[in-house]
Backbone as JSON Lines, residues from 0, in Angstrom:
{"i":0,"aa":"M","n":[82.73,107.06,134.99],"ca":[83.74,106.01,134.75],"c":[85.07,106.67,134.39]}
{"i":1,"aa":"P","n":[86.2,106.25,134.91],"ca":[87.48,106.87,134.6],"c":[87.91,106.6,133.17]}
{"i":2,"aa":"L","n":[88.83,107.43,132.7],"ca":[89.42,107.27,131.39],"c":[88.4,107.35,130.27]}
{"i":3,"aa":"T","n":[87.6,108.4,130.3],"ca":[86.77,108.77,129.16],"c":[87.12,110.21,128.81]}
{"i":4,"aa":"W","n":[86.67,110.64,127.65],"ca":[86.96,112.0,127.2],"c":[85.73,112.48,126.47]}
{"i":5,"aa":"N","n":[85.34,113.71,126.68],"ca":[84.15,114.22,126.02],"c":[84.22,113.98,124.52]}
{"i":6,"aa":"D","n":[83.19,113.34,123.98],"ca":[83.06,113.09,122.55],"c":[84.15,112.19,122.0]}
{"i":7,"aa":"T","n":[84.84,111.43,122.87],"ca":[85.82,110.46,122.35],"c":[85.06,109.22,121.9]}
{"i":8,"aa":"P","n":[85.12,108.85,120.61],"ca":[84.32,107.74,120.1],"c":[84.98,106.39,120.3]}
{"i":9,"aa":"G","n":[84.17,105.39,120.47],"ca":[84.59,104.02,120.28],"c":[85.54,103.42,121.28]}
{"i":10,"aa":"E","n":[85.8,104.06,122.42],"ca":[86.82,103.48,123.27],"c":[86.3,102.26,124.01]}
{"i":11,"aa":"S","n":[87.15,101.26,124.12],"ca":[86.86,100.05,124.87],"c":[88.04,99.83,125.8]}
{"i":12,"aa":"V","n":[87.81,100.0,127.12],"ca":[88.94,100.07,128.03],"c":[89.12,98.81,128.87]}
{"i":13,"aa":"A","n":[88.32,97.78,128.6],"ca":[88.45,96.56,129.39],"c":[89.79,95.9,129.13]}
{"i":14,"aa":"R","n":[90.31,95.22,130.17],"ca":[91.52,94.4,130.08],"c":[92.77,95.21,129.74]}
{"i":15,"aa":"Q","n":[92.78,96.5,130.0],"ca":[93.97,97.3,129.77],"c":[94.28,98.08,131.04]}
{"i":16,"aa":"S","n":[95.57,98.36,131.24],"ca":[95.95,99.2,132.37],"c":[95.57,100.64,132.09]}
{"i":17,"aa":"Y","n":[95.5,101.46,133.15],"ca":[95.23,102.88,132.96],"c":[96.28,103.51,132.05]}
{"i":18,"aa":"R","n":[97.51,103.09,132.19],"ca":[98.58,103.61,131.34],"c":[98.29,103.34,129.87]}
{"i":19,"aa":"E","n":[97.92,102.1,129.54],"ca":[97.62,101.73,128.16],"c":[96.38,102.45,127.65]}
{"i":20,"aa":"Q","n":[95.37,102.53,128.51],"ca":[94.13,103.21,128.13],"c":[94.4,104.69,127.84]}
{"i":21,"aa":"A","n":[95.16,105.32,128.73],"ca":[95.46,106.74,128.55],"c":[96.22,106.96,127.25]}
{"i":22,"aa":"A","n":[97.18,106.09,126.94],"ca":[97.99,106.26,125.73],"c":[97.12,106.17,124.48]}
{"i":23,"aa":"R","n":[96.22,105.21,124.45],"ca":[95.41,105.04,123.24],"c":[94.41,106.18,123.07]}
{"i":24,"aa":"I","n":[93.86,106.68,124.18],"ca":[92.9,107.78,124.08],"c":[93.62,109.08,123.7]}
{"i":25,"aa":"I","n":[94.77,109.33,124.31],"ca":[95.53,110.54,123.95],"c":[95.94,110.5,122.49]}
{"i":26,"aa":"R","n":[96.38,109.33,122.02],"ca":[96.76,109.19,120.61],"c":[95.58,109.54,119.7]}
{"i":27,"aa":"A","n":[94.41,109.03,120.05],"ca":[93.22,109.31,119.24],"c":[92.85,110.79,119.27]}
{"i":28,"aa":"Q","n":[93.05,111.44,120.41],"ca":[92.75,112.86,120.5],"c":[93.69,113.69,119.64]}
{"i":29,"aa":"I","n":[94.94,113.24,119.54],"ca":[95.9,113.92,118.66],"c":[95.44,113.79,117.21]}
{"i":30,"aa":"I","n":[95.05,112.58,116.83],"ca":[94.63,112.33,115.45],"c":[93.37,113.12,115.11]}
{"i":31,"aa":"S","n":[92.44,113.2,116.04],"ca":[91.18,113.91,115.79],"c":[91.37,115.42,115.78]}
{"i":32,"aa":"G","n":[92.54,115.9,116.21],"ca":[92.8,117.33,116.23],"c":[92.42,118.02,117.52]}
{"i":33,"aa":"R","n":[91.89,117.26,118.49],"ca":[91.52,117.88,119.77],"c":[92.76,118.27,120.57]}
{"i":34,"aa":"I","n":[93.85,117.53,120.39],"ca":[95.16,117.95,120.91],"c":[95.96,118.43,119.72]}
{"i":35,"aa":"E","n":[96.28,119.7,119.68],"ca":[96.82,120.32,118.47],"c":[98.34,120.42,118.5]}
{"i":36,"aa":"P","n":[98.99,120.23,117.35],"ca":[100.44,120.44,117.27],"c":[100.8,121.88,117.62]}
{"i":37,"aa":"G","n":[101.89,122.03,118.36],"ca":[102.39,123.36,118.69],"c":[101.85,123.95,119.97]}
{"i":38,"aa":"S","n":[100.76,123.4,120.49],"ca":[100.21,123.89,121.76],"c":[100.78,123.09,122.92]}
{"i":39,"aa":"L","n":[101.06,123.79,124.02],"ca":[101.62,123.13,125.21],"c":[100.49,122.66,126.11]}
{"i":40,"aa":"Y","n":[100.51,121.38,126.47],"ca":[99.5,120.79,127.34],"c":[100.17,120.28,128.61]}
{"i":41,"aa":"S","n":[99.52,120.51,129.74],"ca":[100.06,120.03,131.0],"c":[99.57,118.62,131.28]}
{"i":42,"aa":"I","n":[100.37,117.87,132.04],"ca":[99.97,116.51,132.4],"c":[98.72,116.56,133.27]}
{"i":43,"aa":"G","n":[98.66,117.52,134.17],"ca":[97.5,117.63,135.04],"c":[96.22,117.9,134.28]}
{"i":44,"aa":"E","n":[96.32,118.7,133.22],"ca":[95.15,119.01,132.4],"c":[94.59,117.75,131.75]}
{"i":45,"aa":"I","n":[95.47,116.91,131.22],"ca":[95.03,115.68,130.58],"c":[94.48,114.7,131.61]}
{"i":46,"aa":"A","n":[95.16,114.6,132.76],"ca":[94.69,113.69,133.81],"c":[93.29,114.08,134.28]}
{"i":47,"aa":"E","n":[93.04,115.38,134.37],"ca":[91.72,115.84,134.79],"c":[90.64,115.46,133.77]}
{"i":48,"aa":"K","n":[90.97,115.6,132.47],"ca":[90.02,115.24,131.43],"c":[89.69,113.74,131.48]}
{"i":49,"aa":"L","n":[90.71,112.94,131.82],"ca":[90.52,111.49,131.86],"c":[90.02,111.0,133.22]}
{"i":50,"aa":"N","n":[89.99,111.89,134.21],"ca":[89.49,111.55,135.53],"c":[90.32,110.44,136.18]}
{"i":51,"aa":"V","n":[91.65,110.57,136.05],"ca":[92.57,109.63,136.69],"c":[93.7,110.43,137.32]}
{"i":52,"aa":"S","n":[94.56,109.74,138.06],"ca":[95.7,110.41,138.68],"c":[96.75,110.75,137.63]}
{"i":53,"aa":"I","n":[97.71,111.57,138.02],"ca":[98.74,112.03,137.09],"c":[99.68,110.89,136.68]}
{"i":54,"aa":"T","n":[99.94,109.95,137.59],"ca":[100.97,108.94,137.33],"c":[100.74,108.13,136.04]}
{"i":55,"aa":"P","n":[99.57,107.51,135.83],"ca":[99.41,106.75,134.57],"c":[99.44,107.63,133.34]}
{"i":56,"aa":"V","n":[99.0,108.87,133.46],"ca":[99.05,109.78,132.32],"c":[100.49,110.15,131.99]}
{"i":57,"aa":"R","n":[101.29,110.41,133.03],"ca":[102.71,110.71,132.79],"c":[103.4,109.52,132.12]}
{"i":58,"aa":"E","n":[103.1,108.3,132.61],"ca":[103.7,107.1,132.01],"c":[103.27,106.94,130.56]}
{"i":59,"aa":"A","n":[101.99,107.2,130.28],"ca":[101.48,107.08,128.91],"c":[102.15,108.1,128.0]}
{"i":60,"aa":"L","n":[102.34,109.3,128.5],"ca":[102.98,110.34,127.69],"c":[104.44,110.01,127.39]}
{"i":61,"aa":"H","n":[105.12,109.43,128.35],"ca":[106.51,109.0,128.09],"c":[106.54,107.88,127.04]}
{"i":62,"aa":"D","n":[105.53,107.0,127.06],"ca":[105.44,105.98,126.02],"c":[105.26,106.62,124.65]}
{"i":63,"aa":"L","n":[104.38,107.61,124.57],"ca":[104.13,108.29,123.3],"c":[105.36,109.08,122.85]}
{"i":64,"aa":"A","n":[106.1,109.61,123.8],"ca":[107.33,110.33,123.45],"c":[108.36,109.37,122.86]}
{"i":65,"aa":"R","n":[108.46,108.17,123.44],"ca":[109.39,107.18,122.9],"c":[108.99,106.74,121.49]}
{"i":66,"aa":"E","n":[107.7,106.78,121.2],"ca":[107.22,106.43,119.87],"c":[107.49,107.56,118.87]}
{"i":67,"aa":"G","n":[107.86,108.74,119.38],"ca":[108.14,109.86,118.5],"c":[106.92,110.72,118.2]}
{"i":68,"aa":"L","n":[105.84,110.55,118.95],"ca":[104.61,111.28,118.66],"c":[104.55,112.64,119.35]}
{"i":69,"aa":"I","n":[105.16,112.75,120.52],"ca":[105.13,114.0,121.27],"c":[106.53,114.3,121.79]}
{"i":70,"aa":"E","n":[106.7,115.53,122.28],"ca":[107.94,115.93,122.94],"c":[107.59,116.42,124.33]}
{"i":71,"aa":"M","n":[108.28,115.88,125.33],"ca":[108.04,116.29,126.71],"c":[108.8,117.58,126.99]}
{"i":72,"aa":"R","n":[108.2,118.45,127.79],"ca":[108.82,119.69,128.25],"c":[108.93,119.61,129.77]}
{"i":73,"aa":"R","n":[110.14,119.58,130.28],"ca":[110.37,119.37,131.71],"c":[109.62,120.42,132.55]}
{"i":74,"aa":"N","n":[108.83,119.92,133.48],"ca":[108.05,120.74,134.41],"c":[107.02,121.63,133.72]}
{"i":75,"aa":"R","n":[106.74,121.35,132.44],"ca":[105.77,122.18,131.72],"c":[104.66,121.36,131.07]}
{"i":76,"aa":"G","n":[105.01,120.18,130.55],"ca":[103.99,119.38,129.88],"c":[104.54,118.74,128.62]}
{"i":77,"aa":"F","n":[103.77,118.82,127.53],"ca":[104.2,118.18,126.29],"c":[103.64,118.91,125.08]}
{"i":78,"aa":"L","n":[104.3,118.69,123.94],"ca":[103.87,119.21,122.65],"c":[103.73,118.05,121.67]}
{"i":79,"aa":"V","n":[102.78,118.15,120.75],"ca":[102.67,117.18,119.67],"c":[103.74,117.49,118.62]}
{"i":80,"aa":"R","n":[104.5,116.48,118.24],"ca":[105.53,116.66,117.23],"c":[104.92,116.83,115.85]}
{"i":81,"aa":"T","n":[105.56,117.64,115.03],"ca":[105.18,117.79,113.63],"c":[106.39,117.42,112.78]}
{"i":82,"aa":"P","n":[106.48,116.17,112.33],"ca":[107.64,115.74,111.57],"c":[107.66,116.37,110.18]}
{"i":83,"aa":"S","n":[108.82,116.45,109.61],"ca":[108.97,116.99,108.26],"c":[108.47,115.98,107.24]}
{"i":84,"aa":"G","n":[108.2,116.47,106.02],"ca":[107.81,115.59,104.95],"c":[108.87,114.55,104.66]}
{"i":85,"aa":"Q","n":[110.13,114.96,104.76],"ca":[111.22,114.01,104.51],"c":[111.21,112.89,105.54]}
{"i":86,"aa":"E","n":[110.95,113.23,106.79],"ca":[110.91,112.21,107.84],"c":[109.79,111.21,107.58]}
{"i":87,"aa":"L","n":[108.63,111.73,107.19],"ca":[107.52,110.82,106.9],"c":[107.81,109.95,105.69]}
{"i":88,"aa":"D","n":[108.45,110.53,104.67],"ca":[108.81,109.73,103.49],"c":[109.76,108.6,103.87]}
{"i":89,"aa":"E","n":[110.69,108.9,104.76],"ca":[111.65,107.87,105.19],"c":[110.95,106.76,105.96]}
{"i":90,"aa":"I","n":[110.0,107.13,106.82],"ca":[109.26,106.13,107.59],"c":[108.47,105.22,106.66]}
{"i":91,"aa":"V","n":[107.77,105.82,105.7],"ca":[106.95,105.03,104.78],"c":[107.83,104.13,103.92]}
{"i":92,"aa":"Q","n":[109.0,104.62,103.52],"ca":[109.91,103.81,102.73],"c":[110.35,102.57,103.5]}
{"i":93,"aa":"I","n":[110.68,102.74,104.77],"ca":[111.1,101.6,105.59],"c":[109.94,100.62,105.77]}
{"i":94,"aa":"R","n":[108.74,101.17,106.03],"ca":[107.58,100.3,106.19],"c":[107.35,99.47,104.94]}
{"i":95,"aa":"A","n":[107.47,100.09,103.77],"ca":[107.24,99.36,102.53],"c":[108.28,98.26,102.36]}
{"i":96,"aa":"M","n":[109.53,98.56,102.67],"ca":[110.58,97.55,102.55],"c":[110.29,96.34,103.43]}
{"i":97,"aa":"L","n":[109.72,96.58,104.6],"ca":[109.45,95.5,105.54],"c":[108.14,94.78,105.24]}
{"i":98,"aa":"E","n":[107.07,95.54,105.11],"ca":[105.74,94.95,105.07],"c":[105.4,94.31,103.72]}
{"i":99,"aa":"V","n":[105.86,94.92,102.63],"ca":[105.57,94.36,101.32],"c":[106.26,93.0,101.15]}
{"i":100,"aa":"S","n":[107.54,92.95,101.5],"ca":[108.27,91.68,101.37],"c":[107.72,90.64,102.35]}
{"i":101,"aa":"A","n":[107.28,91.09,103.54],"ca":[106.73,90.16,104.52],"c":[105.45,89.52,103.99]}
{"i":102,"aa":"V","n":[104.57,90.34,103.42],"ca":[103.31,89.81,102.88],"c":[103.59,88.84,101.73]}
{"i":103,"aa":"R","n":[104.55,89.18,100.9],"ca":[104.91,88.28,99.8],"c":[105.37,86.91,100.34]}
{"i":104,"aa":"E","n":[106.25,86.94,101.35],"ca":[106.77,85.69,101.9],"c":[105.68,84.89,102.61]}
{"i":105,"aa":"I","n":[104.84,85.57,103.36],"ca":[103.75,84.88,104.07],"c":[102.85,84.17,103.07]}
{"i":106,"aa":"T","n":[102.58,84.84,101.94],"ca":[101.7,84.25,100.92],"c":[102.39,83.09,100.21]}
{"i":107,"aa":"E","n":[103.65,83.28,99.85],"ca":[104.4,82.22,99.16],"c":[104.47,80.95,99.99]}
{"i":108,"aa":"R","n":[104.66,81.12,101.29],"ca":[104.84,79.97,102.17],"c":[103.53,79.44,102.74]}
{"i":109,"aa":"G","n":[102.43,80.14,102.46],"ca":[101.13,79.71,102.97],"c":[101.07,79.69,104.48]}
{"i":110,"aa":"L","n":[101.64,80.72,105.12],"ca":[101.76,80.72,106.58],"c":[100.45,81.02,107.29]}
{"i":111,"aa":"V","n":[99.5,81.67,106.62],"ca":[98.19,81.91,107.22],"c":[97.27,80.78,106.79]}
{"i":112,"aa":"T","n":[96.83,80.0,107.75],"ca":[95.96,78.85,107.44],"c":[94.5,79.11,107.8]}
{"i":113,"aa":"D","n":[94.26,80.1,108.64],"ca":[92.9,80.44,109.03],"c":[92.71,81.95,108.83]}
{"i":114,"aa":"F","n":[91.97,82.33,107.81],"ca":[91.78,83.73,107.49],"c":[90.6,84.36,108.22]}
{"i":115,"aa":"A","n":[89.81,83.55,108.92],"ca":[88.59,84.07,109.56],"c":[88.88,85.19,110.57]}
{"i":116,"aa":"P","n":[89.86,85.04,111.47],"ca":[90.13,86.13,112.42],"c":[90.56,87.42,111.72]}
{"i":117,"aa":"L","n":[91.36,87.3,110.66],"ca":[91.77,88.49,109.92],"c":[90.59,89.13,109.19]}
{"i":118,"aa":"R","n":[89.71,88.31,108.67],"ca":[88.5,88.85,108.02],"c":[87.65,89.62,109.02]}
{"i":119,"aa":"Q","n":[87.55,89.07,110.22],"ca":[86.75,89.74,111.25],"c":[87.36,91.1,111.61]}
{"i":120,"aa":"L","n":[88.69,91.14,111.77],"ca":[89.36,92.4,112.06],"c":[89.17,93.39,110.91]}
{"i":121,"aa":"S","n":[89.25,92.9,109.69],"ca":[89.06,93.76,108.53],"c":[87.68,94.4,108.53]}
{"i":122,"aa":"R","n":[86.66,93.62,108.83],"ca":[85.29,94.16,108.86],"c":[85.13,95.18,109.98]}
{"i":123,"aa":"R","n":[85.73,94.9,111.13],"ca":[85.63,95.86,112.24],"c":[86.33,97.16,111.89]}
{"i":124,"aa":"T","n":[87.47,97.07,111.23],"ca":[88.19,98.27,110.83],"c":[87.34,99.12,109.89]}
{"i":125,"aa":"M","n":[86.64,98.47,108.97],"ca":[85.79,99.19,108.03],"c":[84.66,99.92,108.76]}
{"i":126,"aa":"V","n":[84.06,99.28,109.75],"ca":[82.98,99.91,110.51],"c":[83.49,101.18,111.19]}
{"i":127,"aa":"F","n":[84.65,101.1,111.83],"ca":[85.21,102.27,112.5],"c":[85.6,103.35,111.49]}
{"i":128,"aa":"A","n":[86.12,102.96,110.34],"ca":[86.51,103.94,109.32],"c":[85.29,104.7,108.81]}
{"i":129,"aa":"E","n":[84.2,103.99,108.56],"ca":[82.99,104.64,108.06],"c":[82.42,105.61,109.08]}
{"i":130,"aa":"A","n":[82.59,105.3,110.36],"ca":[82.07,106.16,111.43],"c":[83.04,107.25,111.84]}
{"i":131,"aa":"G","n":[84.3,107.17,111.35],"ca":[85.31,108.15,111.78],"c":[85.66,108.02,113.25]}
{"i":132,"aa":"E","n":[85.6,106.79,113.78],"ca":[85.88,106.56,115.2],"c":[87.34,106.17,115.35]}
{"i":133,"aa":"W","n":[88.17,107.14,115.79],"ca":[89.61,106.97,115.73],"c":[90.15,105.97,116.73]}
{"i":134,"aa":"V","n":[89.63,105.93,117.94],"ca":[90.14,104.99,118.93],"c":[89.95,103.56,118.44]}
{"i":135,"aa":"G","n":[88.72,103.24,118.05],"ca":[88.45,101.9,117.55],"c":[89.18,101.59,116.27]}
{"i":136,"aa":"F","n":[89.24,102.57,115.36],"ca":[89.91,102.33,114.08],"c":[91.39,102.03,114.28]}
{"i":137,"aa":"L","n":[92.09,102.87,115.04],"ca":[93.53,102.69,115.22],"c":[93.85,101.38,115.91]}
{"i":138,"aa":"D","n":[93.08,101.04,116.95],"ca":[93.32,99.78,117.66],"c":[93.13,98.59,116.71]}
{"i":139,"aa":"T","n":[92.03,98.6,115.96],"ca":[91.7,97.45,115.13],"c":[92.6,97.38,113.9]}
{"i":140,"aa":"D","n":[92.9,98.52,113.3],"ca":[93.78,98.53,112.14],"c":[95.18,98.05,112.51]}
{"i":141,"aa":"R","n":[95.67,98.51,113.66],"ca":[96.98,98.06,114.12],"c":[96.96,96.55,114.38]}
{"i":142,"aa":"E","n":[95.89,96.07,115.03],"ca":[95.79,94.64,115.32],"c":[95.74,93.83,114.04]}
{"i":143,"aa":"F","n":[95.04,94.33,113.03],"ca":[94.97,93.62,111.74],"c":[96.35,93.46,111.13]}
{"i":144,"aa":"H","n":[97.07,94.57,110.99],"ca":[98.36,94.52,110.32],"c":[99.38,93.69,111.09]}
{"i":145,"aa":"L","n":[99.42,93.87,112.41],"ca":[100.41,93.12,113.18],"c":[100.04,91.65,113.3]}
{"i":146,"aa":"S","n":[98.75,91.34,113.34],"ca":[98.33,89.93,113.36],"c":[98.72,89.25,112.05]}
{"i":147,"aa":"L","n":[98.6,89.97,110.96],"ca":[99.0,89.43,109.67],"c":[100.49,89.15,109.63]}
{"i":148,"aa":"L","n":[101.3,90.13,110.04],"ca":[102.75,89.97,110.02],"c":[103.23,88.93,111.03]}
{"i":149,"aa":"A","n":[102.44,88.69,112.08],"ca":[102.83,87.73,113.11],"c":[102.98,86.32,112.55]}
{"i":150,"aa":"A","n":[102.4,86.08,111.36],"ca":[102.51,84.75,110.76],"c":[103.96,84.37,110.47]}
{"i":151,"aa":"L","n":[104.85,85.37,110.34],"ca":[106.26,85.08,110.1],"c":[106.99,84.61,111.36]}
{"i":152,"aa":"G","n":[106.4,84.85,112.53],"ca":[107.02,84.43,113.77],"c":[108.27,85.22,114.12]}
{"i":153,"aa":"N","n":[108.26,86.52,113.82],"ca":[109.42,87.37,114.05],"c":[109.03,88.54,114.96]}
{"i":154,"aa":"P","n":[109.19,88.42,116.28],"ca":[108.78,89.49,117.19],"c":[109.48,90.83,116.93]}
{"i":155,"aa":"K","n":[110.74,90.79,116.5],"ca":[111.46,92.03,116.22],"c":[110.81,92.8,115.08]}
{"i":156,"aa":"L","n":[110.32,92.07,114.07],"ca":[109.61,92.71,112.96],"c":[108.36,93.41,113.47]}
{"i":157,"aa":"L","n":[107.61,92.74,114.33],"ca":[106.38,93.32,114.86],"c":[106.68,94.58,115.67]}
{"i":158,"aa":"E","n":[107.74,94.53,116.47],"ca":[108.11,95.68,117.29],"c":[108.49,96.87,116.42]}
{"i":159,"aa":"L","n":[109.28,96.63,115.38],"ca":[109.74,97.71,114.51],"c":[108.59,98.29,113.7]}
{"i":160,"aa":"V","n":[107.78,97.43,113.09],"ca":[106.66,97.92,112.29],"c":[105.66,98.66,113.17]}
{"i":161,"aa":"G","n":[105.41,98.14,114.37],"ca":[104.5,98.82,115.27],"c":[104.96,100.22,115.6]}
{"i":162,"aa":"S","n":[106.24,100.39,115.86],"ca":[106.79,101.71,116.17],"c":[106.69,102.65,114.98]}
{"i":163,"aa":"L","n":[107.01,102.14,113.79],"ca":[106.94,102.98,112.58],"c":[105.5,103.38,112.29]}
{"i":164,"aa":"R","n":[104.57,102.46,112.49],"ca":[103.15,102.78,112.28],"c":[102.69,103.88,113.22]}
{"i":165,"aa":"D","n":[103.11,103.79,114.48],"ca":[102.71,104.81,115.45],"c":[103.2,106.19,115.03]}
{"i":166,"aa":"Q","n":[104.35,106.25,114.41],"ca":[104.91,107.53,114.0],"c":[104.27,108.07,112.73]}
{"i":167,"aa":"S","n":[103.86,107.18,111.83],"ca":[103.39,107.64,110.53],"c":[101.88,107.75,110.41]}
{"i":168,"aa":"R","n":[101.12,106.99,111.19],"ca":[99.68,106.91,110.98],"c":[98.95,108.18,111.41]}
{"i":169,"aa":"L","n":[99.59,108.99,112.22],"ca":[98.89,110.14,112.78],"c":[98.56,111.22,111.77]}
{"i":170,"aa":"F","n":[99.4,111.38,110.78],"ca":[99.39,112.64,110.05],"c":[98.47,112.59,108.84]}
{"i":171,"aa":"G","n":[97.42,113.43,108.89],"ca":[96.47,113.53,107.81],"c":[95.17,112.79,108.06]}
{"i":172,"aa":"L","n":[95.13,111.84,108.99],"ca":[93.91,111.06,109.19],"c":[92.75,111.92,109.68]}
{"i":173,"aa":"D","n":[93.04,112.98,110.45],"ca":[91.95,113.82,110.96],"c":[91.18,114.48,109.83]}
{"i":174,"aa":"K","n":[91.81,114.69,108.68],"ca":[91.15,115.33,107.54],"c":[90.29,114.34,106.76]}
{"i":175,"aa":"M","n":[90.47,113.04,107.01],"ca":[89.87,112.02,106.18],"c":[88.67,111.34,106.83]}
{"i":176,"aa":"A","n":[88.24,111.79,108.01],"ca":[87.2,111.09,108.77],"c":[85.96,110.81,107.92]}
{"i":177,"aa":"G","n":[85.66,109.51,107.74],"ca":[84.45,109.12,107.05],"c":[84.42,109.41,105.55]}
{"i":178,"aa":"S","n":[85.52,109.9,104.98],"ca":[85.52,110.27,103.57],"c":[85.55,109.03,102.69]}
{"i":179,"aa":"P","n":[85.04,109.13,101.45],"ca":[85.05,107.96,100.55],"c":[86.46,107.43,100.3]}
{"i":180,"aa":"D","n":[87.44,108.32,100.13],"ca":[88.81,107.88,99.87],"c":[89.36,107.08,101.04]}
{"i":181,"aa":"F","n":[89.07,107.54,102.25],"ca":[89.57,106.85,103.44],"c":[88.92,105.48,103.58]}
{"i":182,"aa":"V","n":[87.61,105.43,103.39],"ca":[86.89,104.16,103.49],"c":[87.38,103.2,102.41]}
{"i":183,"aa":"E","n":[87.61,103.71,101.2],"ca":[88.07,102.87,100.11],"c":[89.45,102.3,100.4]}
{"i":184,"aa":"S","n":[90.33,103.12,100.99],"ca":[91.67,102.62,101.31],"c":[91.6,101.53,102.38]}
{"i":185,"aa":"T","n":[90.66,101.64,103.3],"ca":[90.49,100.62,104.33],"c":[89.96,99.33,103.72]}
{"i":186,"aa":"R","n":[89.17,99.44,102.67],"ca":[88.62,98.26,102.01],"c":[89.71,97.41,101.37]}
{"i":187,"aa":"E","n":[90.89,97.97,101.17],"ca":[92.0,97.21,100.6],"c":[92.41,96.03,101.48]}
{"i":188,"aa":"H","n":[92.06,96.07,102.76],"ca":[92.33,94.92,103.61],"c":[91.71,93.65,103.03]}
{"i":189,"aa":"E","n":[90.46,93.77,102.57],"ca":[89.77,92.6,102.01],"c":[90.43,92.13,100.72]}
{"i":190,"aa":"L","n":[90.84,93.08,99.88],"ca":[91.51,92.71,98.64],"c":[92.84,92.01,98.93]}
{"i":191,"aa":"L","n":[93.53,92.49,99.96],"ca":[94.79,91.87,100.35],"c":[94.57,90.43,100.8]}
{"i":192,"aa":"L","n":[93.57,90.23,101.65],"ca":[93.29,88.88,102.15],"c":[92.84,87.96,101.01]}
{"i":193,"aa":"D","n":[92.08,88.51,100.05],"ca":[91.67,87.7,98.91],"c":[92.9,87.18,98.15]}
{"i":194,"aa":"A","n":[93.85,88.09,97.88],"ca":[95.05,87.69,97.14],"c":[95.87,86.66,97.92]}
{"i":195,"aa":"M","n":[95.97,86.84,99.22],"ca":[96.74,85.91,100.03],"c":[96.07,84.55,100.09]}
{"i":196,"aa":"E","n":[94.75,84.55,100.27],"ca":[94.02,83.28,100.38],"c":[94.05,82.52,99.05]}
{"i":197,"aa":"E","n":[94.13,83.26,97.95],"ca":[94.21,82.63,96.63],"c":[95.64,82.23,96.28]}
{"i":198,"aa":"G","n":[96.6,82.53,97.15],"ca":[97.98,82.12,96.93],"c":[98.69,82.91,95.85]}
{"i":199,"aa":"D","n":[98.39,84.21,95.75],"ca":[99.0,85.08,94.73],"c":[99.93,86.07,95.42]}
{"i":200,"aa":"P","n":[101.2,85.73,95.63],"ca":[102.11,86.59,96.4],"c":[102.39,87.94,95.74]}
{"i":201,"aa":"E","n":[102.48,87.98,94.42],"ca":[102.79,89.24,93.75],"c":[101.61,90.21,93.83]}
{"i":202,"aa":"R","n":[100.4,89.7,93.68],"ca":[99.23,90.57,93.82],"c":[99.09,91.05,95.26]}
{"i":203,"aa":"A","n":[99.34,90.18,96.22],"ca":[99.28,90.58,97.62],"c":[100.3,91.67,97.92]}
{"i":204,"aa":"A","n":[101.53,91.5,97.42],"ca":[102.58,92.5,97.64],"c":[102.21,93.82,96.99]}
{"i":205,"aa":"S","n":[101.62,93.78,95.79],"ca":[101.22,95.0,95.09],"c":[100.13,95.75,95.86]}
{"i":206,"aa":"I","n":[99.16,95.02,96.41],"ca":[98.09,95.65,97.18],"c":[98.65,96.29,98.45]}
{"i":207,"aa":"M","n":[99.56,95.6,99.12],"ca":[100.17,96.17,100.32],"c":[100.96,97.43,99.98]}
{"i":208,"aa":"A","n":[101.69,97.43,98.88],"ca":[102.46,98.61,98.48],"c":[101.52,99.79,98.23]}
{"i":209,"aa":"Q","n":[100.4,99.54,97.53],"ca":[99.42,100.59,97.29],"c":[98.82,101.09,98.6]}
{"i":210,"aa":"H","n":[98.54,100.18,99.49],"ca":[97.94,100.53,100.78],"c":[98.87,101.47,101.56]}
{"i":211,"aa":"L","n":[100.16,101.17,101.57],"ca":[101.1,102.0,102.31],"c":[101.29,103.37,101.67]}
{"i":212,"aa":"R","n":[101.08,103.48,100.38],"ca":[101.22,104.79,99.74],"c":[100.19,105.78,100.26]}
{"i":213,"aa":"H","n":[99.09,105.29,100.83],"ca":[98.07,106.2,101.35],"c":[98.58,107.02,102.53]}
{"i":214,"aa":"V","n":[99.58,106.52,103.23],"ca":[100.11,107.25,104.38],"c":[100.58,108.64,103.97]}
{"i":215,"aa":"R","n":[101.15,108.73,102.77],"ca":[101.62,110.03,102.27],"c":[100.77,110.53,101.12]}
{"i":216,"aa":"G","n":[99.65,109.83,100.84],"ca":[98.79,110.21,99.74],"c":[97.45,110.72,100.22]}
{"i":217,"aa":"V","n":[96.39,109.92,100.01],"ca":[95.05,110.39,100.31],"c":[94.86,110.72,101.78]}
{"i":218,"aa":"W","n":[95.55,110.01,102.69],"ca":[95.38,110.3,104.11],"c":[95.92,111.67,104.46]}
{"i":219,"aa":"A","n":[96.92,112.14,103.71],"ca":[97.51,113.44,103.96],"c":[96.94,114.51,103.05]}
{"i":220,"aa":"G","n":[95.91,114.16,102.29],"ca":[95.3,115.13,101.4],"c":[96.15,115.47,100.19]}
{"i":221,"aa":"E","n":[97.03,114.53,99.78],"ca":[97.92,114.76,98.66],"c":[97.66,113.73,97.57]}
{"i":222,"aa":"S","n":[98.11,114.03,96.35],"ca":[97.97,113.08,95.26],"c":[98.99,111.96,95.43]}
{"i":223,"aa":"E","n":[98.67,110.81,94.87],"ca":[99.56,109.66,94.96],"c":[100.12,109.34,93.58]}
{"i":224,"aa":"P","n":[101.38,108.91,93.53],"ca":[101.94,108.53,92.26],"c":[101.28,107.29,91.71]}
{"i":225,"aa":"E","n":[101.21,107.23,90.39],"ca":[100.66,106.02,89.76],"c":[101.59,104.84,89.99]}
{"i":226,"aa":"Q","n":[101.0,103.69,90.17],"ca":[101.81,102.49,90.37],"c":[102.43,102.08,89.05]}
{"i":227,"aa":"S","n":[103.75,101.86,89.07],"ca":[104.43,101.47,87.83],"c":[104.39,99.97,87.65]}
């Protein structure tokens, strides 16, 4: 079957174009460490691994480059970007400014009326986190967060947060596969939904702020500041 990768866990390729499938699998390979920062990879090499033509792989790589995940090298291939700590701090700061206030407003206004779909996504994310299955985890975690923010009805917010997530979520997750800290941080989805369903905007905002701190904390193998 096309678009598989040796030992790539959890991929579900139905209802997606080859371009989309290639992008999600390549992203997961970067996170798992199979595609390493600093090494040059050719487009043909990746296309061969995925058993597809070069065109959708090239398109997928250009998508990932626009997200800031890789750098293309003309007529040579691509490299995985390694952003500075300052760059990651800036990304997380912007995400917190957007997502924490969004969750507070969604809760205050009671914009989520049916929590069942979000609960289902939360449970699926936990299953993938416990198994260390990056393709499934990233797809489901992204869907959870963006589905939650979609309650505000602001497509520009979803586009911006999605781009920032793509840039920040990569770094450190490969070290956390299946670890108790990683699984515990994923469990915060349920705590967040509990606070929102109970109509507690400040508790929901606090949980989201803590959740985002993991991007530069336990996910990166670093200590996290105490919440003030």
